[in-house]
C-alpha positions as CSV (number, residue, x, y, z in Angstrom):
1,T,57.7,36.6,50.5
2,Y,56.0,39.0,52.9
3,D,58.9,41.4,53.3
4,E,57.0,44.2,51.6
5,L,54.1,43.7,54.1
6,A,56.6,43.7,57.0
7,K,58.1,47.0,55.7
8,L,54.6,48.6,55.3
9,T,53.6,47.7,58.8
10,E,56.8,48.7,60.6
11,G,55.7,50.5,63.8
12,Y,52.2,49.3,63.7
13,S,50.5,48.1,66.9
14,G,48.7,44.8,67.3
15,R,45.4,46.7,66.9
16,D,46.7,48.2,63.7
17,I,47.6,44.7,62.4
18,A,44.2,43.4,63.4
19,N,42.6,46.3,61.4
20,I,44.7,45.3,58.4
21,C,43.5,41.7,58.7
22,K,39.8,42.8,59.0
23,E,40.2,45.0,55.9
24,A,41.9,42.1,54.0
25,I,39.0,39.8,55.0
26,M,36.5,42.3,53.7
27,K,38.4,42.5,50.4
28,M,38.3,38.7,50.2
29,L,34.6,38.6,50.9
30,R,33.9,41.1,48.2
31,R,36.0,39.1,45.7
32,A,34.4,35.7,46.7
33,N,30.9,37.2,46.8
34,P,30.6,39.8,44.0
35,K,27.0,40.7,44.9
36,I,27.6,41.0,48.6
37,T,27.0,44.7,48.8
38,E,23.7,44.4,46.9
39,I,22.6,41.6,49.3
40,L,23.6,43.4,52.4
41,N,21.8,46.5,51.3
42,K,18.6,44.5,51.3
43,V,19.1,43.3,54.9
44,K,16.6,45.1,57.2
45,D,17.4,43.3,60.5
46,L,20.8,42.0,61.7
47,S,19.3,38.6,62.4
48,E,19.0,38.2,58.7
49,L,22.7,38.1,58.3
50,E,22.8,34.7,59.9
51,K,20.6,33.3,57.1
52,I,23.0,34.4,54.4
53,T,25.6,31.9,53.1
54,Y,28.9,33.6,52.3
55,K,31.6,32.1,50.2
56,V,35.2,32.3,51.5
57,A,38.5,32.0,49.9
58,P,42.2,32.3,50.9
59,I,43.2,35.9,51.4
60,T,45.8,36.8,48.8
61,K,49.0,38.6,49.4
62,Q,47.7,41.4,47.2
63,E,44.7,41.9,49.5
64,L,46.9,42.1,52.5
65,L,49.2,44.6,50.8
66,E,46.2,46.7,49.7
67,A,44.8,46.6,53.2
68,A,48.2,47.6,54.7
69,K,48.3,50.6,52.4
70,K,44.8,51.6,53.3
71,V,45.0,51.2,57.1
72,K,47.2,53.8,58.8
73,P,48.9,53.2,62.2
74,A,47.1,54.8,65.2
75,T,50.5,56.0,66.5
76,T,52.9,57.9,64.4
77,K,56.7,57.5,64.5
78,Q,56.9,60.9,66.1
79,D,54.5,59.8,68.9
80,V,56.6,56.8,69.6
81,E,59.8,58.9,69.8
82,K,58.0,61.5,72.0
83,Y,56.8,58.8,74.5
84,S,60.2,57.0,74.4
85,K,61.9,60.3,75.5
86,L,59.3,61.0,78.1
87,F,59.6,57.6,79.7
88,K,63.4,57.4,79.5
89,G,64.1,60.3,81.6
């Protein structure tokens, strides 16, 4: 189940979750394309990126969990409490 992921992302914003997804995608791309860093380092112009064929694979639960541990929320729990108090009264 994804209960662990839900616990790790409690209080995260939509933007934070999007960043986790992007990080998980990068992890998958590195796994599916072991030489991707070497290839990208040779790219001199962004238009060259369109010519590269990338392999894709399903994102694993482990990749999502690792990404969630790496990406920190933009807003802390203390920030949320502070703003909640501010707007309540």
